[in-house]
C-alpha positions in Angstrom: -0.1 0.1 -0.1 2.7 2.5 -0.9 2.0 6.0 -1.6 1.0 6.5 -5.3 0.2 9.9 -6.0 0.0 13.2 -3.9 -2.7 16.0 -4.3 -0.4 18.5 -2.7 2.9 19.5 -4.3 4.3 20.6 -1.0 3.6 17.3 0.8 5.0 15.6 -2.1 8.3 17.5 -1.9 8.4 17.0 1.8 7.9 13.4 1.3 10.7 12.8 -1.5 13.2 15.6 -0.5 12.6 16.4 3.2 12.1 20.2 2.4 9.5 21.9 4.4 8.8 24.6 1.7 5.2 24.4 0.7 3.9 23.0 4.1 3.8 24.5 7.7 6.8 23.9 9.4 4.9 23.0 12.7 3.3 20.2 10.7 6.4 18.6 9.6 7.2 16.2 12.4 3.5 14.8 12.5 3.2 14.6 8.7 6.8 12.7 8.5 5.4 10.3 11.0 2.1 9.8 9.0 3.8 9.6 5.7 6.3 7.2 6.9 3.8 4.9 8.2 1.5 5.0 5.1 4.4 4.2 3.0 4.9 0.9 4.6 1.4 0.2 5.7 0.0 -3.0 4.0 -3.8 -2.5 5.2 -5.6 0.2 6.9 -5.4 -1.0 10.2 -1.5 -0.5 9.9 -2.2 3.1 10.4 -3.8 2.8 13.7 -1.0 4.5 16.1 -1.7 6.1 19.4 -2.0 9.5 19.2 -2.4 9.9 15.5 -6.3 10.2 15.9 -6.8 9.3 12.3 -10.6 8.4 11.4 -11.8 5.7 9.1 -12.4 6.7 5.5 -16.2 7.4 4.8 -17.0 7.8 1.1 -19.3 10.9 0.9 -22.4 11.1 -1.4 -21.6 13.3 -4.6 -24.2 15.9 -3.4 -22.0 16.4 0.0 -18.7 16.4 -1.9 -17.4 20.0 -2.7 -14.7 18.6 -5.3 -17.1 16.6 -7.1 
């Protein structure tokens, strides 16, 4: 379940090069933890770490989605 694409160029640069240009510096530590874990996760439950407070993905109805 490796990361295939990024929606945010700043996050992509941070993941690939480690540069914080394009993201808020205060988010770098947590983002590094999440991206590292996401990159090696084989299934969604691999992302359940204490303190991450990630919620399960719940698909939105098309009428509720702002991007659709």
